[in-house]
BADOTOR-230160 format. One record per residue (C-alpha): chain; x negated, y, z negated; residue number from 1; residue in one letter. Coordinates in nm, 4 decimals, always signed. Last residue first. Layout:
<sites>
SITE, A, X, Y, Z, NUM, A
...
</sites>
This chain:
<sites>
SITE, A, +1.2779, -0.0589, +1.4811, 247, X
SITE, A, +1.1145, -0.2981, +1.2372, 246, X
SITE, A, +1.3724, -0.3005, +0.9606, 245, X
SITE, A, +1.2536, -0.2712, +0.5977, 244, X
SITE, A, +1.4080, -0.5501, +0.3884, 243, X
SITE, A, +1.0742, -0.6978, +0.2883, 242, X
SITE, A, +0.7798, -0.4581, +0.3150, 241, X
SITE, A, +0.5978, -0.4794, +0.6499, 240, X
SITE, A, +0.3343, -0.7282, +0.7626, 239, X
SITE, A, +0.2035, -0.6762, +1.1142, 238, X
SITE, A, -0.0972, -0.9097, +1.1142, 237, X
SITE, A, -0.1956, -0.9842, +1.4742, 236, X
SITE, A, -0.3412, -1.3304, +1.5315, 235, X
SITE, A, -0.6557, -1.5206, +1.6189, 234, X
SITE, A, -0.8676, -1.4690, +1.3109, 233, X
SITE, A, -0.7874, -1.0984, +1.2951, 232, X
SITE, A, -0.6536, -0.9570, +1.6198, 231, X
SITE, A, -0.6207, -0.5785, +1.6264, 230, X
SITE, A, -0.8193, -0.4644, +1.9294, 229, X
SITE, A, -1.1923, -0.4143, +1.9740, 228, X
SITE, A, -1.1271, -0.3046, +2.3321, 227, X
SITE, A, -0.8971, -0.0217, +2.2307, 226, X
SITE, A, -1.1041, +0.0924, +1.9330, 225, X
SITE, A, -1.4379, +0.1189, +2.1088, 224, X
SITE, A, -1.6958, -0.1465, +2.2030, 223, X
SITE, A, -1.9576, -0.1108, +1.9300, 222, X
SITE, A, -2.0535, -0.4718, +1.8695, 221, X
SITE, A, -2.0205, -0.6076, +1.5163, 220, X
SITE, A, -1.8849, -0.9477, +1.6173, 219, X
SITE, A, -1.5310, -0.8657, +1.5008, 218, X
SITE, A, -1.5299, -0.5548, +1.7183, 217, X
SITE, A, -1.6736, -0.2159, +1.6281, 216, X
SITE, A, -1.5109, +0.1230, +1.6949, 215, X
SITE, A, -1.2031, +0.0349, +1.4952, 214, X
SITE, A, -1.1108, -0.3197, +1.3946, 213, X
SITE, A, -0.7494, -0.2105, +1.3799, 212, X
SITE, A, -0.4282, -0.1846, +1.1803, 211, X
SITE, A, -0.4211, -0.5130, +0.9906, 210, X
SITE, A, -0.0934, -0.4979, +0.7990, 209, X
SITE, A, -0.0491, -0.7144, +0.4889, 208, X
SITE, A, +0.2724, -0.7625, +0.2903, 207, X
SITE, A, +0.2165, -0.8490, -0.0755, 206, X
SITE, A, +0.2887, -1.2010, -0.1992, 205, X
SITE, A, +0.0006, -1.1790, -0.4525, 204, X
SITE, A, -0.1814, -1.4774, -0.2984, 203, X
SITE, A, -0.1126, -1.3572, +0.0545, 202, X
SITE, A, -0.2268, -1.0054, -0.0335, 201, X
SITE, A, -0.5506, -1.1408, -0.1802, 200, X
SITE, A, -0.6075, -1.3409, +0.1387, 199, X
SITE, A, -0.5591, -1.0377, +0.3622, 198, X
SITE, A, -0.7847, -0.8231, +0.1435, 197, X
SITE, A, -1.0608, -1.0857, +0.1533, 196, X
SITE, A, -1.0245, -1.1352, +0.5259, 195, X
SITE, A, -1.0626, -0.7622, +0.5837, 194, X
SITE, A, -1.3874, -0.7388, +0.3857, 193, X
SITE, A, -1.5102, -1.0649, +0.5420, 192, X
SITE, A, -1.5051, -0.9007, +0.8846, 191, X
SITE, A, -1.7716, -0.6477, +0.7815, 190, X
SITE, A, -1.7093, -0.2807, +0.8508, 189, X
SITE, A, -1.9195, -0.0592, +1.0793, 188, X
SITE, A, -1.9213, +0.3145, +1.0123, 187, X
SITE, A, -1.7860, +0.5378, +1.2890, 186, X
SITE, A, -2.0080, +0.8348, +1.3723, 185, X
SITE, A, -1.7850, +0.9514, +1.6561, 184, X
SITE, A, -1.4468, +0.7755, +1.6740, 183, X
SITE, A, -1.3118, +0.4683, +1.5014, 182, X
SITE, A, -1.3186, +0.3402, +1.1438, 181, X
SITE, A, -1.1984, -0.0034, +1.0421, 180, X
SITE, A, -0.8556, -0.1026, +0.9215, 179, X
SITE, A, -0.6439, -0.2225, +0.6329, 178, X
SITE, A, -0.2805, -0.1548, +0.5425, 177, X
SITE, A, -0.1451, -0.2998, +0.2179, 176, X
SITE, A, +0.2210, -0.3253, +0.1147, 175, X
SITE, A, +0.4297, -0.3745, -0.1984, 174, X
SITE, A, +0.1991, -0.2701, -0.4827, 173, X
SITE, A, +0.3293, -0.2978, -0.8412, 172, X
SITE, A, +0.0518, -0.5373, -0.9422, 171, X
SITE, A, -0.1981, -0.5510, -0.6587, 170, X
SITE, A, -0.5082, -0.5498, -0.8783, 169, X
SITE, A, -0.7807, -0.5940, -0.6210, 168, X
SITE, A, -1.0432, -0.8512, -0.7178, 167, X
SITE, A, -1.2656, -0.7887, -0.4159, 166, X
SITE, A, -1.2455, -0.4676, -0.2194, 165, X
SITE, A, -1.5566, -0.4862, -0.0040, 164, X
SITE, A, -1.6931, -0.1659, +0.1479, 163, X
SITE, A, -1.6178, +0.1212, +0.3820, 162, X
SITE, A, -1.2628, +0.0409, +0.4928, 161, X
SITE, A, -1.1486, +0.3384, +0.6979, 160, X
SITE, A, -0.8817, +0.2620, +0.6137, 159, X
SITE, A, -0.7680, +0.0683, +0.3093, 158, X
SITE, A, -0.4258, +0.2332, +0.3089, 157, X
SITE, A, -0.2440, +0.1116, +0.0004, 156, X
SITE, A, +0.1311, +0.0982, -0.0542, 155, X
SITE, A, +0.4082, +0.1689, -0.3013, 154, X
SITE, A, +0.7627, +0.1117, -0.1773, 153, X
SITE, A, +1.0699, +0.2275, -0.3702, 152, X
SITE, A, +0.8598, +0.5048, -0.5233, 151, X
SITE, A, +0.8688, +0.5351, -0.9023, 150, X
SITE, A, +0.5092, +0.6610, -0.9416, 149, X
SITE, A, +0.3106, +0.5093, -1.2295, 148, X
SITE, A, +0.1618, +0.2327, -1.0126, 147, X
SITE, A, +0.0143, +0.4949, -0.7806, 146, X
SITE, A, -0.2004, +0.6368, -1.0609, 145, X
SITE, A, -0.3578, +0.2962, -1.1246, 144, X
SITE, A, -0.4040, +0.2467, -0.7504, 143, X
SITE, A, -0.6116, +0.5642, -0.7269, 142, X
SITE, A, -0.8722, +0.3989, -0.9479, 141, X
SITE, A, -0.9410, +0.1665, -0.6518, 140, X
SITE, A, -1.1446, +0.4620, -0.5309, 139, X
SITE, A, -1.4796, +0.3281, -0.6528, 138, X
SITE, A, -1.4287, -0.0040, -0.4760, 137, X
SITE, A, -1.4132, +0.1471, -0.1286, 136, X
SITE, A, -1.1724, +0.3130, +0.1137, 135, X
SITE, A, -0.8591, +0.3181, -0.1002, 134, X
SITE, A, -0.6099, +0.5696, +0.0379, 133, X
SITE, A, -0.2870, +0.6011, -0.1575, 132, X
SITE, A, +0.0688, +0.5261, -0.0501, 131, X
SITE, A, +0.4133, +0.6543, -0.1374, 130, X
SITE, A, +0.7384, +0.5464, +0.0246, 129, X
SITE, A, +1.0497, +0.7631, +0.0451, 128, X
SITE, A, +1.3668, +0.5989, +0.1813, 127, X
SITE, A, +1.4739, +0.4637, -0.1588, 126, X
SITE, A, +1.5205, +0.8138, -0.2986, 125, X
SITE, A, +1.2499, +0.9415, -0.5321, 124, X
SITE, A, +1.3496, +1.2920, -0.6425, 123, X
SITE, A, +1.0585, +1.4922, -0.7841, 122, X
SITE, A, +0.9792, +1.6333, -1.1308, 121, X
SITE, A, +0.8705, +1.3002, -1.2818, 120, X
SITE, A, +0.6319, +1.2394, -0.9861, 119, X
SITE, A, +0.4335, +1.5619, -1.0312, 118, X
SITE, A, +0.1586, +1.4151, -1.2499, 117, X
SITE, A, +0.1420, +1.0878, -1.0569, 116, X
SITE, A, +0.1132, +1.2687, -0.7235, 115, X
SITE, A, -0.1571, +1.4892, -0.8727, 114, X
SITE, A, -0.3498, +1.1798, -0.9818, 113, X
SITE, A, -0.3150, +1.0157, -0.6422, 112, X
SITE, A, -0.4703, +1.3024, -0.4489, 111, X
SITE, A, -0.5871, +1.0806, -0.1608, 110, X
SITE, A, -0.2347, +1.0792, -0.0257, 109, X
SITE, A, -0.0031, +0.8934, +0.2110, 108, X
SITE, A, +0.3698, +0.9683, +0.2349, 107, X
SITE, A, +0.5687, +0.7278, +0.4523, 106, X
SITE, A, +0.9229, +0.8569, +0.5048, 105, X
SITE, A, +1.1973, +0.6153, +0.6133, 104, X
SITE, A, +1.4731, +0.7900, +0.8069, 103, X
SITE, A, +1.8532, +0.7821, +0.7910, 102, X
SITE, A, +1.8441, +0.9439, +0.4465, 101, X
SITE, A, +1.7457, +1.2835, +0.5830, 100, X
SITE, A, +1.8764, +1.4649, +0.2737, 99, X
SITE, A, +1.6307, +1.2883, +0.0442, 98, X
SITE, A, +1.3431, +1.3609, +0.2800, 97, X
SITE, A, +1.4521, +1.7258, +0.2955, 96, X
SITE, A, +1.4591, +1.7511, -0.0846, 95, X
SITE, A, +1.1157, +1.5879, -0.1017, 94, X
SITE, A, +0.9681, +1.8531, +0.1278, 93, X
SITE, A, +1.1314, +2.1260, -0.0813, 92, X
SITE, A, +0.9856, +1.9698, -0.3958, 91, X
SITE, A, +0.6374, +1.9829, -0.2407, 90, X
SITE, A, +0.6950, +2.3524, -0.1702, 89, X
SITE, A, +0.7875, +2.4168, -0.5329, 88, X
SITE, A, +0.4737, +2.2406, -0.6520, 87, X
SITE, A, +0.2550, +2.4686, -0.4417, 86, X
SITE, A, +0.0189, +2.3055, -0.1882, 85, X
SITE, A, -0.3334, +2.4201, -0.2787, 84, X
SITE, A, -0.4085, +2.1109, -0.4907, 83, X
SITE, A, -0.3386, +1.8802, -0.1973, 82, X
SITE, A, -0.0419, +1.6574, -0.2776, 81, X
SITE, A, +0.1098, +1.6721, +0.0721, 80, X
SITE, A, -0.2229, +1.5771, +0.2312, 79, X
SITE, A, -0.2868, +1.7052, +0.5842, 78, X
SITE, A, -0.2637, +1.6257, +0.9558, 77, X
SITE, A, -0.0646, +1.2997, +0.9286, 76, X
SITE, A, +0.1484, +1.5001, +0.6901, 75, X
SITE, A, +0.4453, +1.2653, +0.6424, 74, X
SITE, A, +0.4375, +0.9472, +0.8515, 73, X
SITE, A, +0.7952, +0.8932, +0.9714, 72, X
SITE, A, +0.9618, +0.5542, +1.0143, 71, X
SITE, A, +1.2586, +0.6356, +1.2326, 70, X
SITE, A, +1.6375, +0.6282, +1.2196, 69, X
SITE, A, +1.8145, +0.7885, +1.5198, 68, X
SITE, A, +1.9698, +1.1233, +1.4243, 67, X
SITE, A, +1.6576, +1.3351, +1.4627, 66, X
SITE, A, +1.7202, +1.7062, +1.3953, 65, X
SITE, A, +1.7233, +1.6452, +1.0209, 64, X
SITE, A, +1.3579, +1.5448, +1.0429, 63, X
SITE, A, +1.2700, +1.9015, +1.1540, 62, X
SITE, A, +1.4010, +2.0708, +0.8414, 61, X
SITE, A, +1.0665, +2.1728, +0.6921, 60, X
SITE, A, +0.8989, +2.2735, +1.0176, 59, X
SITE, A, +0.9486, +2.6503, +0.9813, 58, X
SITE, A, +0.8033, +2.6162, +0.6315, 57, X
SITE, A, +0.4590, +2.5295, +0.7756, 56, X
SITE, A, +0.2173, +2.5643, +0.4835, 55, X
SITE, A, -0.1419, +2.6062, +0.5945, 54, X
SITE, A, -0.4681, +2.4434, +0.4836, 53, X
SITE, A, -0.7610, +2.5447, +0.7010, 52, X
SITE, A, -0.8199, +2.2776, +0.9651, 51, X
SITE, A, -0.8540, +2.5170, +1.2568, 50, X
SITE, A, -0.6945, +2.8558, +1.1957, 49, X
SITE, A, -0.5775, +2.8741, +1.5586, 48, X
SITE, A, -0.4443, +2.5243, +1.5035, 47, X
SITE, A, -0.0889, +2.5894, +1.6223, 46, X
SITE, A, -0.2451, +2.7816, +1.9153, 45, X
SITE, A, -0.1476, +3.1474, +1.9484, 44, X
SITE, A, -0.5014, +3.2760, +1.9926, 43, X
SITE, A, -0.7649, +2.9975, +2.0118, 42, X
SITE, A, -0.9950, +3.0702, +1.7174, 41, X
SITE, A, -1.0062, +2.7132, +1.5917, 40, X
SITE, A, -0.8758, +2.4831, +1.8625, 39, X
SITE, A, -1.1349, +2.2062, +1.8439, 38, X
SITE, A, -1.1150, +2.2406, +1.4660, 37, X
SITE, A, -0.7751, +2.0748, +1.4619, 36, X
SITE, A, -0.8843, +1.7547, +1.6374, 35, X
SITE, A, -1.1984, +1.6982, +1.4294, 34, X
SITE, A, -1.0121, +1.7722, +1.1081, 33, X
SITE, A, -0.7345, +1.5305, +1.2002, 32, X
SITE, A, -0.9796, +1.2564, +1.3036, 31, X
SITE, A, -1.1572, +1.2710, +0.9669, 30, X
SITE, A, -1.5191, +1.1554, +0.9988, 29, X
SITE, A, -1.6331, +1.2140, +0.6404, 28, X
SITE, A, -1.2869, +1.1894, +0.4847, 27, X
SITE, A, -1.3207, +0.8239, +0.3797, 26, X
SITE, A, -1.6198, +0.9233, +0.1680, 25, X
SITE, A, -1.4056, +1.1292, -0.0756, 24, X
SITE, A, -1.2443, +1.4733, -0.1164, 23, X
SITE, A, -1.2686, +1.6550, +0.2136, 22, X
SITE, A, -1.0407, +1.9540, +0.2503, 21, X
SITE, A, -0.7033, +1.9775, +0.4257, 20, X
SITE, A, -0.5144, +2.1319, +0.7134, 19, X
SITE, A, -0.1494, +2.1152, +0.8070, 18, X
SITE, A, +0.1643, +2.1170, +0.5937, 17, X
SITE, A, +0.5233, +2.0520, +0.7059, 16, X
SITE, A, +0.3630, +1.7926, +0.9353, 15, X
SITE, A, +0.5993, +1.5229, +1.0555, 14, X
SITE, A, +0.4808, +1.2131, +1.2399, 13, X
SITE, A, +0.6720, +0.9419, +1.4260, 12, X
SITE, A, +0.6871, +0.5648, +1.4627, 11, X
SITE, A, +0.4638, +0.4258, +1.1887, 10, X
SITE, A, +0.2295, +0.1326, +1.1274, 9, X
SITE, A, +0.0401, +0.1403, +1.4582, 8, X
SITE, A, -0.0388, +0.5098, +1.4734, 7, X
SITE, A, +0.0302, +0.5901, +1.8388, 6, X
SITE, A, +0.3300, +0.7989, +1.7348, 5, X
SITE, A, +0.6402, +0.7797, +1.9517, 4, X
SITE, A, +0.7849, +1.1077, +1.8195, 3, X
SITE, A, +0.5775, +1.4047, +1.7081, 2, X
SITE, A, +0.6799, +1.6820, +1.4747, 1, X
</sites>
């Protein structure tokens, strides 16, 4: 569990599961896989098994140790709805999130269909949000599955954005995060892709969060994430669902 996360839209991370497998183009340059595999084979290291999927039951109750409310990104190093995570274990994670009602839990998945299938068997307290990754037009199908999940906040993570997402159906969606790719091999986005999402969110009255340009700045120059910054058309877009405190 990590406090003071550098991920712009959250405050802490909690990983009761680590490791994953690639499922779509957004996974190609996964930061979590790159980080974990650096330590593969290092005896005693938490990532001795690299990015192989592992359940971490010893971490299940970690959020209960934090009394101060936080926004917590669940499984920043995995996908809770991965097909190798047992249903019973997923329920245990949800039970902890329900018990730790002081926190807001942000669950992000690329396995939207499995989330939809399991949703009726899980508790959905108001402090549990569910989001799906939508990196290009093909994967907008994940949004249809998301709409069927009774989460208090349903959100999209359009990062890394790999193509235009025109004509998004934002019915039942409360929040959209968008951002470019950073790190080795980063693919360059076009500024109009972000502007289109921002404008669609404004029209649909959906909160918009522009996370980053990524490795390339607004002019298409590779300058690195820090220098590229987060300004889009002269301002920072930090939209957050209504009624959710910014701590």
